[in-house]
C-alpha positions in Angstrom: 27.3 161.7 -104.0 29.8 164.4 -105.0 31.2 166.7 -102.4 30.2 170.3 -102.9 32.5 173.2 -101.9 31.3 175.3 -99.1 30.3 178.7 -100.6 32.3 181.7 -99.4 30.7 184.0 -96.9 31.0 187.6 -97.8 30.2 190.2 -95.2 28.4 193.4 -96.1 30.8 196.5 -96.2 31.6 197.8 -92.7 29.3 200.7 -91.7 30.3 201.4 -88.1 33.9 200.2 -87.4 33.9 201.1 -83.7 30.6 199.3 -83.0 31.6 196.2 -85.0 35.0 196.1 -83.2 33.4 196.6 -79.8 30.8 193.9 -80.5 33.5 191.4 -81.6 35.8 192.2 -78.7 33.0 191.6 -76.1 31.6 188.6 -77.8 35.0 187.0 -78.2 36.0 187.7 -74.6 32.8 186.2 -73.4 33.4 183.1 -75.5 37.0 182.8 -74.3 35.9 183.2 -70.6 33.2 180.5 -71.0 35.4 178.0 -72.8 37.8 177.5 -69.9 38.1 180.1 -67.1 38.0 183.9 -67.1 41.5 185.2 -67.4 43.0 188.7 -67.8 44.8 187.5 -71.0 41.4 186.9 -72.6 40.7 190.6 -72.7 44.0 191.3 -74.4 43.5 188.5 -76.9 39.9 189.7 -77.8 41.0 193.3 -78.1 43.8 192.3 -80.5 41.7 190.0 -82.6 39.0 192.7 -82.9 41.6 195.3 -84.0 42.9 193.0 -86.7 39.4 192.2 -87.9 38.3 195.8 -88.0 41.5 196.9 -89.7 41.1 194.2 -92.4 37.5 195.3 -92.9 38.5 198.9 -93.2 41.0 197.9 -95.9 38.1 196.4 -97.8 38.3 192.7 -96.9 34.8 191.3 -96.6 35.5 187.5 -97.2 35.2 185.7 -93.9 37.7 183.1 -94.9 40.3 185.7 -95.7 39.5 187.5 -92.4 40.1 184.3 -90.4 43.4 183.7 -92.2 44.5 187.3 -91.4 43.7 186.8 -87.7 45.6 183.5 -87.6 48.6 185.1 -89.3 48.7 188.2 -87.2 48.0 186.5 -83.9 51.0 184.2 -84.5 53.1 187.1 -83.1 51.1 187.0 -79.8 52.5 185.1 -76.8 49.8 182.6 -75.9 51.9 181.0 -73.1 49.5 182.5 -70.5 46.4 181.3 -72.3 44.6 178.0 -73.0 44.1 179.2 -76.6 46.0 179.5 -79.8 45.8 181.8 -82.8 43.7 179.0 -84.5 41.2 178.7 -81.7 40.8 182.5 -81.6 40.3 182.8 -85.4 37.8 179.9 -85.4 35.9 181.5 -82.6 35.7 184.8 -84.5 34.4 182.9 -87.5 31.8 181.1 -85.4 30.7 184.3 -83.7 30.3 186.1 -87.1 28.5 183.2 -88.7 26.1 183.0 -85.7 25.5 186.7 -85.9 24.5 186.3 -89.6 22.0 183.6 -88.7 23.9 180.9 -90.6 23.8 177.3 -89.3 27.5 176.5 -88.5 26.8 172.8 -89.1 25.9 172.8 -92.7 26.3 176.4 -93.9 22.6 176.9 -94.3 20.5 179.8 -93.1 
């Protein structure tokens, strides 16, 4: 059996940046709070990740993989010492939240 590459996930163009950013910020903060314990830093992390995501989308980036890499890259400047998370965990969580919102099965990439 030959391994097949996972197809890229392309998001539709952004229609309402404020709504998309607010949704992602709330969804990510809820996820961060559920994973370990609710912390004030989770709000800051989720706001920053949502800003990066929306800015990239406004610049025309719609490839989910590229958006995740942008979040990892830009979140490297964030001080995670007060958090249980890292830039990789945050970017992966964003990816999972987006994939789930699109109705895609995270396990196998199928709808």
